[in-house]
C-alpha positions in Angstrom: 91.5 99.9 130.8 92.3 102.2 127.8 91.4 101.7 124.2 95.0 101.3 123.1 95.3 98.2 125.3 93.0 96.5 122.8 95.2 97.1 119.8 97.5 94.1 120.3 94.5 91.8 120.3 93.3 93.4 117.0 96.7 92.9 115.5 96.7 89.2 116.5 93.3 88.8 114.8 94.5 90.6 111.7 96.9 87.7 111.1 94.1 85.2 111.4 91.2 86.9 109.6 92.7 89.8 107.6 95.3 90.1 104.9 98.7 89.6 106.6 100.3 92.2 104.4 98.0 94.9 105.7 97.7 96.6 109.1 94.5 96.4 111.2 92.4 99.5 111.6 91.3 100.4 115.1 88.9 103.3 115.9 88.9 107.0 116.5 87.1 110.1 117.7 85.6 111.1 121.0 86.5 108.6 123.7 84.7 110.2 126.6 80.9 109.6 126.5 80.4 110.5 122.8 76.9 111.3 121.6 77.1 108.5 119.0 79.2 105.4 118.5 79.1 104.5 114.8 79.8 100.8 114.1 80.8 99.8 110.6 81.7 96.4 109.2 85.4 96.0 108.5 88.2 98.0 106.8 89.8 97.5 103.4 93.1 98.2 101.9 91.7 101.5 100.6 92.4 102.9 104.0 95.8 104.5 103.7 96.6 103.5 107.3 96.5 99.8 106.4 99.6 100.1 104.2 103.0 98.9 105.4 105.2 101.7 106.6 102.4 104.0 107.6 103.5 106.2 110.5 100.2 107.9 111.4 97.0 106.9 113.3 95.0 103.8 112.4 91.5 105.3 112.3 88.7 104.1 110.1 88.2 105.5 106.5 91.5 107.4 106.2 92.3 108.2 102.6 88.7 107.5 101.4 86.1 109.9 100.1 82.5 108.5 100.0 81.9 107.9 103.7 82.4 111.6 104.4 79.4 112.4 102.2 77.4 110.9 105.0 79.0 112.8 107.8 78.6 116.2 106.1 74.9 115.5 105.5 74.3 114.6 109.1 76.2 117.7 110.3 78.9 115.8 112.0 81.8 117.2 109.9 82.8 120.8 109.2 82.5 122.0 105.7 86.2 123.1 105.3 87.4 119.6 106.3 84.9 118.0 103.9 86.0 120.2 101.1 89.7 119.3 101.6 88.8 115.6 101.8 87.1 115.8 98.4 89.9 117.9 96.9 92.9 115.8 97.6 93.7 112.2 96.5 93.6 109.4 99.0 97.4 109.0 98.7 97.9 112.6 99.7 96.5 112.1 103.2 99.3 112.8 105.7 99.3 111.8 109.3 98.8 115.4 110.2 95.7 115.7 108.0 94.3 112.4 109.5 94.7 113.9 112.9 92.9 117.1 111.7 90.0 115.1 110.4 89.6 113.0 113.6 90.0 116.0 115.8 86.9 117.4 114.0 85.1 114.1 114.5 86.0 114.3 118.2 84.8 117.9 118.4 81.4 116.6 117.1 81.3 114.1 120.0 81.4 111.1 117.6 83.3 107.8 117.9 83.9 105.7 114.8 84.7 102.0 114.8 84.3 98.7 113.0 82.9 95.5 114.4 85.8 93.7 112.7 89.2 95.3 112.5 90.5 92.7 110.0 91.6 94.7 107.0 91.0 93.0 103.7 92.4 93.9 100.3 88.9 94.5 99.0 85.3 94.6 100.2 84.7 90.9 100.1 81.9 89.4 102.2 83.1 87.9 105.5 81.6 85.0 107.5 79.7 85.8 110.7 82.3 83.9 112.7 85.0 86.4 111.8 82.9 89.2 113.3 81.8 87.2 116.3 85.4 86.8 117.4 85.7 90.5 117.5 82.5 91.1 119.4 83.9 90.9 122.9 86.6 93.4 122.0 83.9 95.8 120.6 82.0 95.4 123.9 85.2 96.4 125.7 85.5 99.5 123.5 81.9 100.5 124.4 82.5 99.9 128.1 85.4 102.3 127.9 83.8 105.2 126.0 80.2 104.8 127.2 78.4 106.4 124.2 74.9 107.9 124.6 73.6 105.8 121.6 75.0 103.3 119.1 74.3 103.3 115.4 74.9 99.9 113.6 75.4 99.9 109.9 73.9 97.0 107.8 72.1 93.7 108.4 75.2 91.6 109.3 76.7 94.0 111.9 73.3 94.7 113.4 72.3 91.0 113.7 75.6 90.0 115.2 75.8 92.9 117.7 72.2 92.5 118.8 72.2 88.6 118.6 68.9 88.9 116.7 68.1 88.5 113.0 67.9 92.1 111.8 66.7 93.6 108.5 67.4 97.3 108.5 64.7 97.9 105.9 62.1 96.5 108.5 63.6 98.3 111.5 64.0 101.9 110.3 63.7 104.5 113.1 63.5 101.7 115.8 66.0 100.9 118.5 67.0 97.8 120.3 68.4 97.7 123.8 71.8 96.1 124.5 73.2 95.7 127.9 77.0 95.9 128.1 78.5 95.9 131.6 76.3 97.8 133.9 74.8 100.1 131.2 72.0 99.6 128.7 72.4 101.2 125.3 69.9 102.2 122.7 71.1 100.7 119.4 69.8 101.7 116.0 70.2 99.5 112.8 70.8 101.7 109.8 71.4 101.0 106.1 75.1 100.6 105.2 75.8 103.9 103.3 78.9 103.0 101.1 80.1 100.4 98.7 77.3 98.2 97.5 75.0 100.1 99.9 75.8 103.5 98.3 72.3 103.7 96.8 70.9 103.6 100.3 72.9 106.6 101.6 69.9 108.9 101.5 67.9 106.6 103.8 70.9 106.4 106.1 71.1 110.2 106.2 67.3 110.5 106.8 67.3 108.0 109.7 70.4 109.3 111.4 69.1 112.9 111.3 65.9 111.6 112.8 67.8 109.7 115.6 69.7 112.8 116.4 66.6 114.9 116.6 64.7 112.5 118.7 67.4 111.1 121.1 70.1 113.8 121.2 68.2 116.9 121.7 69.6 119.4 124.3 66.4 119.1 126.4 66.2 115.3 126.2 
Protein backbone atom coordinates (compact mmCIF):
# COMPACT_ATOMS: atom_id res chain seq x y z
CA UNK A 1 0.00 0.00 0.00
CA UNK A 2 1.14 3.55 -0.76
CA UNK A 3 0.32 6.72 1.14
CA UNK A 4 -1.56 8.21 -1.81
CA UNK A 5 -4.03 5.34 -1.65
CA UNK A 6 -5.33 6.80 1.62
CA UNK A 7 -6.14 10.23 0.16
CA UNK A 8 -9.56 9.24 -1.18
CA UNK A 9 -10.57 8.19 2.32
CA UNK A 10 -9.35 11.48 3.74
CA UNK A 11 -11.37 13.37 1.13
CA UNK A 12 -14.52 11.41 2.04
CA UNK A 13 -14.07 12.26 5.71
CA UNK A 14 -13.48 15.92 4.83
CA UNK A 15 -17.08 16.10 3.61
CA UNK A 16 -18.28 14.68 6.93
CA UNK A 17 -16.05 16.39 9.48
CA UNK A 18 -14.40 19.31 7.68
CA UNK A 19 -15.62 22.40 5.91
CA UNK A 20 -16.95 21.15 2.55
CA UNK A 21 -15.60 24.25 0.79
CA UNK A 22 -12.02 23.37 1.76
CA UNK A 23 -9.69 20.58 0.68
CA UNK A 24 -8.34 18.02 3.13
CA UNK A 25 -4.63 18.14 3.96
CA UNK A 26 -2.66 14.90 3.88
CA UNK A 27 0.96 14.55 5.02
CA UNK A 28 4.48 15.06 3.71
CA UNK A 29 8.19 14.50 4.11
CA UNK A 30 10.32 11.39 4.31
CA UNK A 31 8.21 8.30 3.59
CA UNK A 32 10.93 5.69 4.07
CA UNK A 33 11.79 5.01 7.72
CA UNK A 34 12.00 8.66 8.85
CA UNK A 35 13.75 9.49 12.09
CA UNK A 36 10.62 11.23 13.41
CA UNK A 37 6.94 11.19 12.57
CA UNK A 38 5.34 14.38 13.91
CA UNK A 39 1.60 14.09 14.55
CA UNK A 40 -0.33 17.36 14.85
CA UNK A 41 -4.06 17.87 15.40
CA UNK A 42 -5.89 18.97 12.23
CA UNK A 43 -5.41 21.62 9.52
CA UNK A 44 -7.21 24.93 9.07
CA UNK A 45 -8.04 27.16 6.14
CA UNK A 46 -4.80 29.07 6.75
CA UNK A 47 -3.08 26.30 4.81
CA UNK A 48 -2.93 27.57 1.25
CA UNK A 49 -3.38 24.03 -0.07
CA UNK A 50 -6.87 23.85 1.42
CA UNK A 51 -8.23 26.52 -0.92
CA UNK A 52 -10.32 25.63 -3.98
CA UNK A 53 -8.30 25.60 -7.19
CA UNK A 54 -4.94 24.88 -5.54
CA UNK A 55 -2.80 22.84 -7.94
CA UNK A 56 0.12 22.00 -5.68
CA UNK A 57 0.78 19.40 -2.96
CA UNK A 58 -1.50 19.04 0.07
CA UNK A 59 1.10 18.95 2.84
CA UNK A 60 0.58 20.31 6.39
CA UNK A 61 1.33 23.94 7.30
CA UNK A 62 1.79 25.31 3.74
CA UNK A 63 1.51 29.11 3.66
CA UNK A 64 1.89 29.46 7.44
CA UNK A 65 4.77 30.88 9.44
CA UNK A 66 4.71 30.08 13.17
CA UNK A 67 5.23 26.32 13.05
CA UNK A 68 8.53 26.73 11.23
CA UNK A 69 9.89 28.57 14.29
CA UNK A 70 9.80 25.15 15.94
CA UNK A 71 11.53 23.30 13.12
CA UNK A 72 14.40 25.77 12.83
CA UNK A 73 15.00 25.60 16.61
CA UNK A 74 15.17 21.79 16.59
CA UNK A 75 17.55 21.83 13.61
CA UNK A 76 15.14 20.12 11.24
CA UNK A 77 14.92 22.93 8.68
CA UNK A 78 17.68 24.75 6.82
CA UNK A 79 18.20 28.44 7.58
CA UNK A 80 17.76 29.64 3.99
CA UNK A 81 14.38 27.91 3.72
CA UNK A 82 13.29 29.35 7.05
CA UNK A 83 14.32 32.86 6.08
CA UNK A 84 12.33 32.65 2.87
CA UNK A 85 9.27 31.36 4.74
CA UNK A 86 9.45 34.33 7.11
CA UNK A 87 10.03 36.80 4.29
CA UNK A 88 7.13 35.98 1.98
CA UNK A 89 3.39 36.20 2.56
CA UNK A 90 1.35 33.05 2.94
CA UNK A 91 -0.48 33.85 -0.28
CA UNK A 92 2.87 33.93 -2.11
CA UNK A 93 3.66 30.27 -1.54
CA UNK A 94 3.78 28.61 -4.95
CA UNK A 95 3.55 24.86 -5.58
CA UNK A 96 7.26 24.98 -6.43
CA UNK A 97 8.14 26.61 -3.11
CA UNK A 98 5.98 24.08 -1.24
CA UNK A 99 7.92 21.29 -2.91
CA UNK A 100 11.17 23.01 -1.94
CA UNK A 101 10.15 23.23 1.72
CA UNK A 102 9.09 19.61 1.91
CA UNK A 103 12.15 18.38 0.08
CA UNK A 104 14.10 19.99 2.92
CA UNK A 105 11.87 18.26 5.46
CA UNK A 106 12.48 14.98 3.63
CA UNK A 107 16.23 15.60 3.63
CA UNK A 108 16.06 15.91 7.42
CA UNK A 109 14.33 12.49 7.58
CA UNK A 110 11.12 13.93 9.00
CA UNK A 111 7.51 13.05 8.24
CA UNK A 112 4.72 15.51 9.15
CA UNK A 113 1.06 14.55 9.46
CA UNK A 114 -2.13 15.30 11.38
CA UNK A 115 -4.28 12.88 13.32
CA UNK A 116 -7.30 14.46 11.63
CA UNK A 117 -7.11 15.60 8.02
CA UNK A 118 -10.44 17.46 8.28
CA UNK A 119 -9.68 21.07 7.38
CA UNK A 120 -11.70 23.65 9.31
CA UNK A 121 -12.08 27.35 8.56
CA UNK A 122 -10.47 28.16 11.91
CA UNK A 123 -8.83 26.44 14.88
CA UNK A 124 -12.08 25.42 16.56
CA UNK A 125 -11.98 22.54 19.07
CA UNK A 126 -13.05 19.19 17.63
CA UNK A 127 -14.73 16.28 19.39
CA UNK A 128 -12.69 13.17 20.13
CA UNK A 129 -14.99 11.19 17.86
CA UNK A 130 -13.81 13.11 14.81
CA UNK A 131 -10.21 12.12 15.48
CA UNK A 132 -11.04 8.54 16.39
CA UNK A 133 -12.51 8.00 12.93
CA UNK A 134 -9.16 9.04 11.45
CA UNK A 135 -7.07 6.89 13.78
CA UNK A 136 -7.11 3.68 11.66
CA UNK A 137 -5.92 5.70 8.67
CA UNK A 138 -3.06 7.23 10.66
CA UNK A 139 -2.10 3.72 11.73
CA UNK A 140 -1.94 2.78 8.05
CA UNK A 141 0.35 5.76 7.40
CA UNK A 142 2.68 4.62 10.17
CA UNK A 143 2.71 1.04 8.86
CA UNK A 144 3.79 2.36 5.47
CA UNK A 145 6.54 4.76 6.57
CA UNK A 146 7.83 2.90 9.68
CA UNK A 147 9.30 5.86 11.59
CA UNK A 148 11.95 5.39 14.26
CA UNK A 149 9.97 7.41 16.82
CA UNK A 150 6.64 9.26 16.95
CA UNK A 151 6.10 12.69 18.50
CA UNK A 152 2.50 13.55 19.42
CA UNK A 153 1.47 17.17 19.92
CA UNK A 154 -1.00 18.05 22.65
CA UNK A 155 -3.19 16.28 25.19
CA UNK A 156 -6.02 15.37 22.83
CA UNK A 157 -3.88 13.86 20.08
CA UNK A 158 -1.70 12.02 22.59
CA UNK A 159 -4.66 10.62 24.53
CA UNK A 160 -6.50 9.37 21.45
CA UNK A 161 -3.44 7.88 19.78
CA UNK A 162 -2.26 6.13 22.94
CA UNK A 163 -5.76 5.25 24.21
CA UNK A 164 -4.72 6.64 27.56
CA UNK A 165 -5.54 9.87 29.37
CA UNK A 166 -2.42 11.97 28.77
CA UNK A 167 -1.38 15.31 30.22
CA UNK A 168 1.74 16.47 28.42
CA UNK A 169 2.73 18.61 31.40
CA UNK A 170 2.97 15.41 33.47
CA UNK A 171 4.70 13.24 30.85
CA UNK A 172 7.56 15.43 29.63
CA UNK A 173 10.58 13.44 28.43
CA UNK A 174 8.69 10.17 28.79
CA UNK A 175 7.64 7.75 26.10
CA UNK A 176 4.79 5.30 25.71
CA UNK A 177 4.94 2.22 23.54
CA UNK A 178 2.33 1.68 20.84
CA UNK A 179 2.19 -1.46 18.71
CA UNK A 180 1.07 -0.95 15.12
CA UNK A 181 1.17 -3.98 12.89
CA UNK A 182 4.22 -6.03 13.82
CA UNK A 183 6.26 -3.09 15.13
CA UNK A 184 6.28 -1.31 18.49
CA UNK A 185 6.97 2.42 18.46
CA UNK A 186 8.22 4.80 21.11
CA UNK A 187 5.72 7.68 21.27
CA UNK A 188 6.44 10.98 23.02
CA UNK A 189 3.66 13.41 24.06
CA UNK A 190 4.85 17.01 23.64
CA UNK A 191 3.23 20.42 24.19
CA UNK A 192 1.34 21.77 21.18
CA UNK A 193 3.60 24.59 19.93
CA UNK A 194 1.31 26.92 17.92
CA UNK A 195 -2.04 28.67 18.19
CA UNK A 196 -3.24 28.69 21.79
CA UNK A 197 -0.19 26.61 22.67
CA UNK A 198 2.29 29.15 21.32
CA UNK A 199 3.40 30.10 24.86
CA UNK A 200 4.59 26.49 25.29
CA UNK A 201 6.84 26.43 22.22
CA UNK A 202 10.03 26.70 24.29
CA UNK A 203 9.03 23.57 26.23
CA UNK A 204 8.32 21.79 22.95
CA UNK A 205 11.74 22.76 21.62
CA UNK A 206 13.49 21.66 24.81
CA UNK A 207 11.73 18.29 24.89
CA UNK A 208 12.19 17.49 21.20
CA UNK A 209 15.88 18.35 21.32
CA UNK A 210 16.20 16.05 24.34
CA UNK A 211 14.36 13.26 22.49
CA UNK A 212 16.66 13.64 19.50
CA UNK A 213 19.73 13.54 21.70
CA UNK A 214 18.64 10.51 23.69
CA UNK A 215 16.94 8.39 21.06
CA UNK A 216 18.35 9.40 17.66
CA UNK A 217 22.04 9.55 18.34
CA UNK A 218 24.27 7.99 15.69
CA UNK A 219 25.58 5.37 18.12
CA UNK A 220 22.16 4.47 19.54
